[in-house]
Jmol script that loads the backbone (N, CA, C; Angstrom):
load data "model"
ATOM      1  N   MET A   1      99.115  73.913 100.966  1.00  0.00           N
ATOM      2  CA  MET A   1      99.264  74.708  99.789  1.00  0.00           C
ATOM      3  C   MET A   1      98.961  73.901  98.583  1.00  0.00           C
ATOM      4  N   ALA A   2      98.526  74.548  97.703  1.00  0.00           N
ATOM      5  CA  ALA A   2      98.262  73.618  96.509  1.00  0.00           C
ATOM      6  C   ALA A   2      99.374  73.266  95.674  1.00  0.00           C
ATOM      7  N   ASN A   3      99.379  72.325  94.780  1.00  0.00           N
ATOM      8  CA  ASN A   3     100.449  71.570  94.062  1.00  0.00           C
ATOM      9  C   ASN A   3     100.891  72.706  93.046  1.00  0.00           C
ATOM     10  N   ILE A   4     102.054  73.285  92.999  1.00  0.00           N
ATOM     11  CA  ILE A   4     102.196  73.986  91.920  1.00  0.00           C
ATOM     12  C   ILE A   4     102.105  73.551  90.451  1.00  0.00           C
ATOM     13  N   ILE A   5     102.414  72.322  90.040  1.00  0.00           N
ATOM     14  CA  ILE A   5     101.927  71.641  88.867  1.00  0.00           C
ATOM     15  C   ILE A   5     101.165  70.818  88.976  1.00  0.00           C
ATOM     16  N   PRO A   6      99.804  70.955  88.618  1.00  0.00           N
ATOM     17  CA  PRO A   6      98.964  70.096  89.066  1.00  0.00           C
ATOM     18  C   PRO A   6      98.766  68.570  88.561  1.00  0.00           C
ATOM     19  N   ASN A   7      99.428  68.497  87.235  1.00  0.00           N
ATOM     20  CA  ASN A   7      99.720  67.358  86.691  1.00  0.00           C
ATOM     21  C   ASN A   7     100.938  67.294  86.079  1.00  0.00           C
ATOM     22  N   SER A   8     101.860  66.461  86.600  1.00  0.00           N
ATOM     23  CA  SER A   8     103.215  66.699  86.011  1.00  0.00           C
ATOM     24  C   SER A   8     103.587  65.670  85.021  1.00  0.00           C
ATOM     25  N   GLN A   9     102.774  65.026  84.316  1.00  0.00           N
ATOM     26  CA  GLN A   9     102.865  64.124  83.353  1.00  0.00           C
ATOM     27  C   GLN A   9     102.975  64.667  82.111  1.00  0.00           C
ATOM     28  N   PRO A  10     102.299  66.072  81.620  1.00  0.00           N
ATOM     29  CA  PRO A  10     102.731  66.894  80.438  1.00  0.00           C
ATOM     30  C   PRO A  10     104.146  67.401  80.630  1.00  0.00           C
ATOM     31  N   LEU A  11     104.447  67.700  81.696  1.00  0.00           N
ATOM     32  CA  LEU A  11     105.856  68.200  81.815  1.00  0.00           C
ATOM     33  C   LEU A  11     106.875  67.331  81.663  1.00  0.00           C
ATOM     34  N   VAL A  12     106.909  66.147  81.987  1.00  0.00           N
ATOM     35  CA  VAL A  12     107.627  64.932  81.800  1.00  0.00           C
ATOM     36  C   VAL A  12     107.682  64.584  80.510  1.00  0.00           C
ATOM     37  N   LYS A  13     106.582  64.631  79.897  1.00  0.00           N
ATOM     38  CA  LYS A  13     106.458  64.279  78.527  1.00  0.00           C
ATOM     39  C   LYS A  13     107.310  65.371  77.572  1.00  0.00           C
ATOM     40  N   ASN A  14     107.026  66.673  77.996  1.00  0.00           N
ATOM     41  CA  ASN A  14     107.481  67.757  77.286  1.00  0.00           C
ATOM     42  C   ASN A  14     108.990  67.772  77.355  1.00  0.00           C
ATOM     43  N   LEU A  15     109.627  67.414  78.638  1.00  0.00           N
ATOM     44  CA  LEU A  15     111.021  67.280  78.517  1.00  0.00           C
ATOM     45  C   LEU A  15     111.529  66.328  78.200  1.00  0.00           C
ATOM     46  N   PHE A  16     111.034  65.120  78.169  1.00  0.00           N
ATOM     47  CA  PHE A  16     111.484  64.006  77.514  1.00  0.00           C
ATOM     48  C   PHE A  16     111.033  63.661  76.182  1.00  0.00           C
ATOM     49  N   GLY A  17     109.878  64.189  75.939  1.00  0.00           N
ATOM     50  CA  GLY A  17     109.434  63.938  74.547  1.00  0.00           C
ATOM     51  C   GLY A  17     110.152  64.387  73.439  1.00  0.00           C
ATOM     52  N   SER A  18     109.230  64.399  72.232  1.00  0.00           N
ATOM     53  CA  SER A  18     109.685  64.993  70.774  1.00  0.00           C
ATOM     54  C   SER A  18     109.451  66.441  70.671  1.00  0.00           C
ATOM     55  N   PRO A  19     110.525  67.293  70.081  1.00  0.00           N
ATOM     56  CA  PRO A  19     110.313  68.554  70.159  1.00  0.00           C
ATOM     57  C   PRO A  19     108.983  69.042  69.379  1.00  0.00           C
ATOM     58  N   SER A  20     108.321  68.219  69.004  1.00  0.00           N
ATOM     59  CA  SER A  20     107.017  68.425  68.296  1.00  0.00           C
ATOM     60  C   SER A  20     105.824  68.909  69.147  1.00  0.00           C
ATOM     61  N   SER A  21     106.050  68.762  70.414  1.00  0.00           N
ATOM     62  CA  SER A  21     104.883  68.687  71.492  1.00  0.00           C
ATOM     63  C   SER A  21     104.871  70.276  72.167  1.00  0.00           C
ATOM     64  N   VAL A  22     104.964  71.164  70.912  1.00  0.00           N
ATOM     65  CA  VAL A  22     104.997  72.677  71.554  1.00  0.00           C
ATOM     66  C   VAL A  22     103.569  73.092  72.108  1.00  0.00           C
ATOM     67  N   ASP A  23     102.502  72.192  71.869  1.00  0.00           N
ATOM     68  CA  ASP A  23     101.458  72.980  72.496  1.00  0.00           C
ATOM     69  C   ASP A  23     101.357  72.548  74.111  1.00  0.00           C
ATOM     70  N   GLU A  24     101.956  71.433  74.389  1.00  0.00           N
ATOM     71  CA  GLU A  24     101.740  71.214  75.884  1.00  0.00           C
ATOM     72  C   GLU A  24     103.175  72.227  76.352  1.00  0.00           C
ATOM     73  N   GLY A  25     104.118  72.615  75.901  1.00  0.00           N
ATOM     74  CA  GLY A  25     105.059  73.599  76.219  1.00  0.00           C
ATOM     75  C   GLY A  25     104.394  74.912  76.406  1.00  0.00           C
ATOM     76  N   ASP A  26     103.534  75.265  75.539  1.00  0.00           N
ATOM     77  CA  ASP A  26     102.981  76.357  75.798  1.00  0.00           C
ATOM     78  C   ASP A  26     101.946  76.443  76.774  1.00  0.00           C
ATOM     79  N   LYS A  27     101.519  75.250  77.110  1.00  0.00           N
ATOM     80  CA  LYS A  27     100.567  75.202  78.104  1.00  0.00           C
ATOM     81  C   LYS A  27     101.446  75.520  79.667  1.00  0.00           C
ATOM     82  N   ILE A  28     102.415  74.801  79.744  1.00  0.00           N
ATOM     83  CA  ILE A  28     103.234  74.657  80.676  1.00  0.00           C
ATOM     84  C   ILE A  28     103.758  76.323  80.957  1.00  0.00           C
ATOM     85  N   ASP A  29     104.023  76.906  79.958  1.00  0.00           N
ATOM     86  CA  ASP A  29     104.587  78.155  79.863  1.00  0.00           C
ATOM     87  C   ASP A  29     103.397  79.177  80.485  1.00  0.00           C
ATOM     88  N   SER A  30     102.206  78.953  80.169  1.00  0.00           N
ATOM     89  CA  SER A  30     101.335  79.894  80.286  1.00  0.00           C
ATOM     90  C   SER A  30     100.818  79.495  81.859  1.00  0.00           C
ATOM     91  N   LEU A  31     101.007  78.277  82.492  1.00  0.00           N
ATOM     92  CA  LEU A  31     100.515  77.940  83.755  1.00  0.00           C
ATOM     93  C   LEU A  31     101.718  78.737  84.623  1.00  0.00           C
ATOM     94  N   CYS A  32     103.024  78.500  84.022  1.00  0.00           N
ATOM     95  CA  CYS A  32     103.881  79.218  84.932  1.00  0.00           C
ATOM     96  C   CYS A  32     103.977  80.708  85.018  1.00  0.00           C
ATOM     97  N   ASP A  33     103.379  81.321  83.676  1.00  0.00           N
ATOM     98  CA  ASP A  33     103.197  82.765  83.970  1.00  0.00           C
ATOM     99  C   ASP A  33     101.835  83.102  84.918  1.00  0.00           C
ATOM    100  N   GLN A  34     101.066  82.254  84.942  1.00  0.00           N
ATOM    101  CA  GLN A  34      99.856  82.614  85.696  1.00  0.00           C
ATOM    102  C   GLN A  34     100.379  82.336  87.211  1.00  0.00           C
ATOM    103  N   LEU A  35     101.080  81.437  87.519  1.00  0.00           N
ATOM    104  CA  LEU A  35     101.850  81.242  88.920  1.00  0.00           C
ATOM    105  C   LEU A  35     102.367  82.451  89.263  1.00  0.00           C
ATOM    106  N   GLN A  36     103.287  82.875  88.152  1.00  0.00           N
ATOM    107  CA  GLN A  36     104.089  83.927  88.707  1.00  0.00           C
ATOM    108  C   GLN A  36     103.366  85.319  88.791  1.00  0.00           C
ATOM    109  N   VAL A  37     102.337  85.617  88.216  1.00  0.00           N
ATOM    110  CA  VAL A  37     101.500  86.699  88.373  1.00  0.00           C
ATOM    111  C   VAL A  37     100.652  86.381  89.667  1.00  0.00           C
ATOM    112  N   GLU A  38      99.969  85.357  90.219  1.00  0.00           N
ATOM    113  CA  GLU A  38      99.502  85.129  91.272  1.00  0.00           C
ATOM    114  C   GLU A  38     100.460  85.488  92.553  1.00  0.00           C
ATOM    115  N   GLU A  39     101.616  84.749  92.423  1.00  0.00           N
ATOM    116  CA  GLU A  39     102.663  84.989  93.385  1.00  0.00           C
ATOM    117  C   GLU A  39     102.868  86.576  93.837  1.00  0.00           C
ATOM    118  N   ASN A  40     103.161  87.291  92.467  1.00  0.00           N
ATOM    119  CA  ASN A  40     103.440  88.561  92.630  1.00  0.00           C
ATOM    120  C   ASN A  40     102.253  89.468  93.456  1.00  0.00           C
ATOM    121  N   THR A  41     101.022  89.096  92.969  1.00  0.00           N
ATOM    122  CA  THR A  41      99.838  89.663  93.468  1.00  0.00           C
ATOM    123  C   THR A  41     100.028  89.318  95.026  1.00  0.00           C
ATOM    124  N   GLN A  42     100.157  88.185  95.416  1.00  0.00           N
ATOM    125  CA  GLN A  42      99.934  87.815  96.847  1.00  0.00           C
ATOM    126  C   GLN A  42     101.086  88.481  97.631  1.00  0.00           C
ATOM    127  N   LEU A  43     102.287  88.788  97.013  1.00  0.00           N
ATOM    128  CA  LEU A  43     103.507  89.368  97.542  1.00  0.00           C
ATOM    129  C   LEU A  43     103.019  90.887  97.867  1.00  0.00           C
ATOM    130  N   ALA A  44     102.296  91.385  96.752  1.00  0.00           N
ATOM    131  CA  ALA A  44     102.046  92.908  96.869  1.00  0.00           C
ATOM    132  C   ALA A  44     100.938  93.298  97.787  1.00  0.00           C
ATOM    133  N   VAL A  45      99.913  92.184  98.039  1.00  0.00           N
ATOM    134  CA  VAL A  45      98.859  92.407  98.984  1.00  0.00           C
ATOM    135  C   VAL A  45      99.525  92.319 100.449  1.00  0.00           C
ATOM    136  N   ARG A  46     100.366  91.368 100.461  1.00  0.00           N
ATOM    137  CA  ARG A  46     101.013  91.193 101.866  1.00  0.00           C
ATOM    138  C   ARG A  46     101.635  92.370 102.245  1.00  0.00           C
ATOM    139  N   ASN A  47     102.473  92.948 101.241  1.00  0.00           N
ATOM    140  CA  ASN A  47     103.330  94.123 101.460  1.00  0.00           C
ATOM    141  C   ASN A  47     102.496  95.257 101.904  1.00  0.00           C
ATOM    142  N   ALA A  48     101.263  95.559 101.137  1.00  0.00           N
ATOM    143  CA  ALA A  48     100.525  96.532 101.343  1.00  0.00           C
ATOM    144  C   ALA A  48      99.726  96.402 102.810  1.00  0.00           C
ATOM    145  N   GLN A  49      99.415  95.263 103.163  1.00  0.00           N
ATOM    146  CA  GLN A  49      98.772  95.131 104.492  1.00  0.00           C
ATOM    147  C   GLN A  49      99.547  95.089 105.493  1.00  0.00           C
ATOM    148  N   LYS A  50     101.116  94.790 105.280  1.00  0.00           N
ATOM    149  CA  LYS A  50     102.026  95.171 106.204  1.00  0.00           C
ATOM    150  C   LYS A  50     102.274  96.721 106.472  1.00  0.00           C
ATOM    151  N   GLU A  51     102.231  97.422 105.288  1.00  0.00           N
ATOM    152  CA  GLU A  51     102.321  98.840 105.185  1.00  0.00           C
ATOM    153  C   GLU A  51     101.121  99.437 106.035  1.00  0.00           C
ATOM    154  N   ILE A  52      99.836  98.940 105.943  1.00  0.00           N
ATOM    155  CA  ILE A  52      98.662  99.609 106.452  1.00  0.00           C
ATOM    156  C   ILE A  52      98.920  99.122 108.043  1.00  0.00           C
ATOM    157  N   HIS A  53      99.233  97.935 108.504  1.00  0.00           N
ATOM    158  CA  HIS A  53      99.424  97.620 109.817  1.00  0.00           C
ATOM    159  C   HIS A  53     100.136  98.590 110.613  1.00  0.00           C
ATOM    160  N   GLU A  54     101.340  98.744 109.952  1.00  0.00           N
ATOM    161  CA  GLU A  54     102.373  99.441 110.334  1.00  0.00           C
ATOM    162  C   GLU A  54     101.901 101.112 110.797  1.00  0.00           C
ATOM    163  N   LYS A  55     101.130 101.408 109.643  1.00  0.00           N
ATOM    164  CA  LYS A  55     100.577 102.884 109.809  1.00  0.00           C
ATOM    165  C   LYS A  55      99.556 102.958 111.097  1.00  0.00           C
ATOM    166  N   ARG A  56      98.890 101.811 111.025  1.00  0.00           N
ATOM    167  CA  ARG A  56      98.010 101.975 112.252  1.00  0.00           C
ATOM    168  C   ARG A  56      98.652 101.937 113.682  1.00  0.00           C
ATOM    169  N   LEU A  57      99.623 100.930 113.719  1.00  0.00           N
ATOM    170  CA  LEU A  57     100.478 101.082 115.059  1.00  0.00           C
ATOM    171  C   LEU A  57     100.934 102.344 115.354  1.00  0.00           C
ATOM    172  N   GLU A  58     101.428 103.015 114.283  1.00  0.00           N
ATOM    173  CA  GLU A  58     102.228 104.381 114.600  1.00  0.00           C
ATOM    174  C   GLU A  58     101.175 105.106 115.124  1.00  0.00           C
ATOM    175  N   GLU A  59      99.935 105.148 114.571  1.00  0.00           N
ATOM    176  CA  GLU A  59      98.717 106.098 114.829  1.00  0.00           C
ATOM    177  C   GLU A  59      98.370 105.865 116.295  1.00  0.00           C
ATOM    178  N   LEU A  60      98.389 104.630 116.649  1.00  0.00           N
ATOM    179  CA  LEU A  60      97.871 104.153 118.220  1.00  0.00           C
ATOM    180  C   LEU A  60      99.186 104.829 118.896  1.00  0.00           C
ATOM    181  N   ARG A  61     100.228 104.379 118.610  1.00  0.00           N
ATOM    182  CA  ARG A  61     101.316 105.090 119.455  1.00  0.00           C
ATOM    183  C   ARG A  61     101.190 106.536 119.751  1.00  0.00           C
ATOM    184  N   LYS A  62     100.964 107.242 118.636  1.00  0.00           N
ATOM    185  CA  LYS A  62     100.826 108.831 118.798  1.00  0.00           C
ATOM    186  C   LYS A  62      99.461 109.009 119.734  1.00  0.00           C
ATOM    187  N   GLN A  63      98.464 108.347 119.515  1.00  0.00           N
ATOM    188  CA  GLN A  63      97.187 108.356 120.406  1.00  0.00           C
ATOM    189  C   GLN A  63      97.555 108.326 121.921  1.00  0.00           C
ATOM    190  N   GLN A  64      98.505 107.090 122.337  1.00  0.00           N
ATOM    191  CA  GLN A  64      98.938 106.750 123.416  1.00  0.00           C
ATOM    192  C   GLN A  64      99.681 107.676 124.226  1.00  0.00           C
ATOM    193  N   GLU A  65     100.565 108.268 123.558  1.00  0.00           N
ATOM    194  CA  GLU A  65     101.455 109.210 123.938  1.00  0.00           C
ATOM    195  C   GLU A  65     100.641 110.599 124.260  1.00  0.00           C
ATOM    196  N   TYR A  66      99.684 111.021 123.309  1.00  0.00           N
ATOM    197  CA  TYR A  66      98.848 112.107 123.746  1.00  0.00           C
ATOM    198  C   TYR A  66      98.026 111.738 124.960  1.00  0.00           C
ATOM    199  N   LEU A  67      97.564 110.639 125.125  1.00  0.00           N
ATOM    200  CA  LEU A  67      96.693 110.431 126.380  1.00  0.00           C
ATOM    201  C   LEU A  67      97.587 110.307 127.792  1.00  0.00           C
ATOM    202  N   LYS A  68      98.971 109.908 127.428  1.00  0.00           N
ATOM    203  CA  LYS A  68      99.770 110.069 128.698  1.00  0.00           C
ATOM    204  C   LYS A  68     100.186 111.657 128.845  1.00  0.00           C
ATOM    205  N   GLU A  69     100.346 112.428 127.945  1.00  0.00           N
ATOM    206  CA  GLU A  69     100.525 113.744 128.033  1.00  0.00           C
ATOM    207  C   GLU A  69      99.475 114.470 128.729  1.00  0.00           C
ATOM    208  N   THR A  70      98.371 114.032 128.421  1.00  0.00           N
ATOM    209  CA  THR A  70      97.093 114.803 128.888  1.00  0.00           C
ATOM    210  C   THR A  70      96.281 114.387 129.860  1.00  0.00           C
ATOM    211  N   ASN A  71      96.889 113.267 130.446  1.00  0.00           N
ATOM    212  CA  ASN A  71      96.120 112.480 131.613  1.00  0.00           C
ATOM    213  C   ASN A  71      95.946 113.377 132.817  1.00  0.00           C
ATOM    214  N   TRP A  72      96.850 114.402 133.132  1.00  0.00           N
ATOM    215  CA  TRP A  72      96.678 115.132 134.147  1.00  0.00           C
ATOM    216  C   TRP A  72      95.535 115.953 134.523  1.00  0.00           C
ATOM    217  N   LYS A  73      94.908 116.396 133.015  1.00  0.00           N
ATOM    218  CA  LYS A  73      93.719 117.012 133.050  1.00  0.00           C
ATOM    219  C   LYS A  73      92.628 116.475 133.370  1.00  0.00           C
ATOM    220  N   TYR A  74      92.473 115.262 133.631  1.00  0.00           N
ATOM    221  CA  TYR A  74      90.962 114.435 134.136  1.00  0.00           C
ATOM    222  C   TYR A  74      91.259 113.938 135.310  1.00  0.00           C
ATOM    223  N   LYS A  75      90.137 113.809 135.914  1.00  0.00           N
ATOM    224  CA  LYS A  75      90.059 113.032 137.331  1.00  0.00           C
ATOM    225  C   LYS A  75      89.926 111.556 136.840  1.00  0.00           C
ATOM    226  N   PRO A  76      90.447 110.780 137.948  1.00  0.00           N
ATOM    227  CA  PRO A  76      90.371 109.207 137.425  1.00  0.00           C
ATOM    228  C   PRO A  76      88.911 109.089 137.675  1.00  0.00           C
ATOM    229  N   ALA A  77      88.562 107.913 136.594  1.00  0.00           N
ATOM    230  CA  ALA A  77      87.132 107.365 136.782  1.00  0.00           C
ATOM    231  C   ALA A  77      86.737 106.675 137.983  1.00  0.00           C
ATOM    232  N   ASP A  78      87.726 106.257 138.704  1.00  0.00           N
ATOM    233  CA  ASP A  78      87.188 105.591 140.100  1.00  0.00           C
ATOM    234  C   ASP A  78      86.723 106.796 140.879  1.00  0.00           C
ATOM    235  N   SER A  79      86.966 107.729 140.914  1.00  0.00           N
ATOM    236  CA  SER A  79      86.833 108.670 141.760  1.00  0.00           C
ATOM    237  C   SER A  79      85.400 109.592 141.260  1.00  0.00           C
ATOM    238  N   LEU A  80      85.110 109.442 140.115  1.00  0.00           N
ATOM    239  CA  LEU A  80      84.064 110.030 139.646  1.00  0.00           C
ATOM    240  C   LEU A  80      82.646 108.976 139.964  1.00  0.00           C
ATOM    241  N   ILE A  81      83.010 107.845 139.970  1.00  0.00           N
ATOM    242  CA  ILE A  81      81.895 106.843 140.105  1.00  0.00           C
ATOM    243  C   ILE A  81      81.888 106.568 141.648  1.00  0.00           C
ATOM    244  N   GLY A  82      82.851 107.110 142.465  1.00  0.00           N
ATOM    245  CA  GLY A  82      82.541 106.911 144.065  1.00  0.00           C
ATOM    246  C   GLY A  82      83.488 105.654 144.465  1.00  0.00           C
ATOM    247  N   LEU A  83      84.577 105.066 143.693  1.00  0.00           N
ATOM    248  CA  LEU A  83      84.975 103.982 144.204  1.00  0.00           C
ATOM    249  C   LEU A  83      86.229 104.486 144.902  1.00  0.00           C
TER     250      LEU A  83
END
end "model"
wireframe off; spacefill off
backbone 0.3
color backbone group
């Protein structure tokens, strides 16, 4: 996983430096905002993928149940090919 704060020196300088270092604080705020947006996006994608996967599984379960219910209508494949 990538380091959350690529260079911690500006952060340390901002925390313990003079209040006039507003530019570095703005950069850190911007970086934090970007990381938050990225994290929220990844979470949304994971949730969407999970929902899609669950829908696929439910559809496969329905198909499996249908095949079980209608299996009596068909001859076994082994008897059709002479085994």
